[in-house]
C-alpha positions in Angstrom: -6.4 -19.2 5.2 -5.1 -20.3 1.8 -1.5 -21.5 1.8 0.7 -18.8 0.3 3.1 -21.2 -1.4 0.2 -23.0 -3.1 -1.3 -19.7 -4.3 2.1 -18.6 -5.6 2.4 -21.7 -7.7 -1.1 -21.0 -9.2 0.0 -17.5 -10.2 3.4 -18.1 -11.6 2.4 -21.1 -13.6 -0.8 -19.4 -14.6 -2.9 -22.3 -13.3 -6.0 -21.3 -11.4 -8.3 -23.3 -9.3 -11.6 -23.6 -11.1 -14.5 -23.7 -8.8 -17.7 -25.8 -9.6 -19.7 -22.5 -9.5 -19.5 -20.8 -12.9 -20.2 -17.1 -13.0 -22.1 -15.4 -15.8 -20.2 -13.5 -18.5 -19.2 -10.0 -17.3 -19.3 -11.0 -13.6 -15.6 -10.5 -12.8 -16.0 -6.8 -11.9 -19.0 -7.4 -9.7 -17.2 -10.2 -7.9 -14.2 -8.0 -7.3 -16.4 -5.2 -5.9 -18.2 -7.6 -3.6 -14.9 -9.1 -2.4 -13.6 -5.6 -1.7 -16.7 -4.8 0.3 -16.2 -7.9 2.4 -12.6 -7.0 3.1 -13.6 -3.4 4.0 -15.9 -5.0 6.6 -13.2 -7.4 7.9 -15.0 -10.5 6.6 -11.8 -12.1 5.5 -12.9 -15.7 5.1 -15.9 -14.8 3.0 -13.7 -12.4 1.0 -11.1 -15.1 0.4 -13.6 -17.4 -1.3 -15.0 -14.6 -3.4 -11.5 -13.4 -4.5 -10.8 -16.9 -5.9 -14.0 -16.8 -7.8 -13.1 -13.4 -9.1 -9.7 -14.7 -10.3 -11.3 -17.6 -12.0 -13.9 -15.5 -13.7 -11.4 -12.9 -14.8 -9.4 -15.7 -16.5 -12.5 -17.2 -18.1 -13.7 -13.8 -19.4 -10.1 -12.7 -20.4 -10.7 -9.6 -18.2 -7.2 -8.4 -17.6 -8.1 -5.4 -15.5 -10.2 -7.3 -13.0 -7.5 -10.0 -12.9 -5.2 -7.2 -11.7 -7.8 -6.0 -9.2 -8.3 -9.6 -7.9 -4.6 -10.1 -7.4 -4.4 -6.7 -5.6 -7.2 -7.9 -3.3 -5.2 -11.0 -2.4 -2.4 -8.6 -1.4 -4.8 -6.7 0.8 -6.2 -9.9 2.3 -2.7 -11.1 3.3 -1.9 -7.6 4.6 -4.8 -7.9 6.9 -3.7 -11.3 7.9 -0.3 -9.6 8.7 1.4 -11.9 6.3 3.4 -9.0 4.9 5.8 -10.9 2.7 2.9 -12.6 1.0 1.1 -9.3 0.6 4.1 -7.7 -1.0 4.4 -10.6 -3.5 0.8 -10.2 -4.6 1.1 -6.4 -4.9 4.2 -6.8 -7.0 2.5 -9.4 -9.2 -0.5 -7.0 -9.6 1.8 -4.2 -10.7 3.6 -6.6 -13.1 0.3 -7.7 -14.6 -0.9 -4.1 -15.0 2.3 -3.1 -16.8 2.2 -6.2 -19.0 -1.4 -5.9 -20.1 -1.6 -2.1 -20.2 1.9 -0.9 -21.2 0.8 2.4 -22.7 -2.2 3.0 -20.5 -3.9 6.4 -20.7 -7.1 5.5 -19.0 -7.5 7.4 -15.7 -9.2 4.6 -13.9 -6.4 2.1 -14.7 -3.7 4.7 -13.9 -5.3 5.4 -10.5 -5.5 1.7 -9.8 -1.8 1.2 -10.6 -0.7 4.0 -8.2 -3.1 2.7 -5.6 -1.4 -0.7 -5.8 2.1 1.0 -5.6 1.0 2.9 -2.5 -0.3 -0.3 -0.9 3.0 -2.0 -1.7 5.0 0.9 -0.2 3.0 0.7 3.0 3.5 -3.0 3.2 7.2 -2.7 2.7 7.4 0.0 5.3 5.6 -2.1 7.9 7.3 -5.3 7.0 10.5 -4.6 9.0 11.0 -1.9 11.6 14.7 -2.1 10.8 14.1 -2.1 7.1 16.9 0.3 6.3 19.4 -2.6 6.6 17.5 -4.6 4.0 17.1 -1.8 1.5 13.3 -1.7 2.0 13.2 1.9 3.2 14.6 3.1 -0.1 12.2 0.9 -2.1 9.2 2.1 -0.1 10.4 5.7 -0.4 10.8 5.5 -4.2 7.3 4.0 -4.5 5.8 6.7 -2.2 7.5 9.4 -4.3 6.0 7.9 -7.5 2.6 8.0 -6.0 3.2 11.6 -4.7 4.1 12.6 -8.3 0.9 11.1 -9.6 -1.3 12.8 -7.0 0.4 16.1 -7.6 -0.2 15.7 -11.4 -3.9 14.9 -10.9 -4.4 17.6 -8.2 -5.6 15.0 -5.6 -5.0 16.9 -2.3 -6.4 14.1 -0.2 -4.0 11.6 -1.8 -1.1 14.1 -1.4 -1.9 14.4 2.3 -2.0 10.7 2.8 1.2 9.9 1.0 3.0 12.7 2.8 1.8 11.2 6.1 3.1 7.8 5.0 6.5 9.3 4.0 6.7 11.0 7.4 6.1 7.7 9.2 8.7 6.1 7.0 11.3 8.7 7.8 10.5 8.5 11.5 10.8 4.7 11.5 14.0 4.9 9.6 15.4 7.2 12.3 14.3 5.3 15.4 15.5 2.0 13.9 19.0 3.3 14.4 19.1 6.2 16.9 22.9 6.2 16.9 23.1 7.0 13.2 24.3 10.5 12.4 21.3 11.1 10.2 18.8 10.5 13.0 18.0 14.2 13.5 17.9 14.9 9.8 15.4 12.1 9.2 13.2 13.3 11.9 13.3 16.8 10.5 12.3 15.4 7.1 9.4 13.7 8.8 8.3 16.9 10.4 8.5 18.8 7.1 6.4 16.1 5.4 3.8 16.2 8.2 3.6 20.0 7.9 2.9 19.8 4.1 0.5 16.9 4.8 -1.5 19.0 7.3 -1.8 21.9 4.9 -3.4 19.6 2.3 -5.6 17.9 4.8 -6.8 21.3 6.1 -7.6 22.4 2.6 -9.7 19.3 2.2 -11.3 19.8 5.7 -10.6 16.1 6.5 -10.8 15.8 10.3 -9.7 12.1 10.4 -6.6 12.8 8.3 -5.8 15.9 10.4 -6.1 13.9 13.6 -3.8 11.2 12.2 -1.2 13.9 11.2 -1.4 15.6 14.5 -0.8 12.3 16.3 2.3 11.7 14.2 3.5 15.2 14.7 3.4 14.6 18.5 5.2 11.3 18.2 7.9 12.8 15.9 8.4 15.9 18.1 8.7 13.5 21.1 11.5 11.6 19.2 13.2 14.8 18.3 12.9 16.0 21.9 14.5 12.8 23.1 17.5 13.5 20.8 17.8 17.0 22.2 17.7 15.8 25.8 20.4 13.2 25.1 22.6 15.9 23.6 22.2 18.0 26.7 23.2 15.1 28.9 26.4 14.7 27.0 
């Protein structure tokens, strides 16, 4: 695995490792697509090499969009390595590059990519620390999820709405169980249940069995947490 500190120096000084293999003009997008396919199939070492080539080629071709996509893939790579701090850094860099190169973007593809990156960052922040509320990460993740929710609502993406509501519900539950003595414990679990109810409605409308199953599982876990709270109240 590439050393994170070394990679960070490359990005923030805008110095990229140039490989001895030179891609043909217009290859950046193809390389990104191939790297993504490798990541999707959990072939991380092969994907890592191809992502570096995609970064180099994007620089050579002055292809800002595929540069952003390449940096996002680095975030996904480190997320899969469970190096969540590194993954967050690359996702944030991808967002920064997108906003720098496309400040008044009206292209649907680029807009969807931006919110996909924000969603990935929110998930990474949520998973990065199960007691994230004390580091301010819960609020940051929630704000990002709400941004993504607004985008999906605007574009009428029911599958996206169901997914982001599921993630919000998981976030609220994790926030609650991180500090069960907090007075907002029950309120956070209720918010989680409300989000899961809305998520299931969207998932049912899309007839997505995998998403429905994930929502039902989290409904069970959340009800279990809420039931534990009620049991403790009865004991007292």
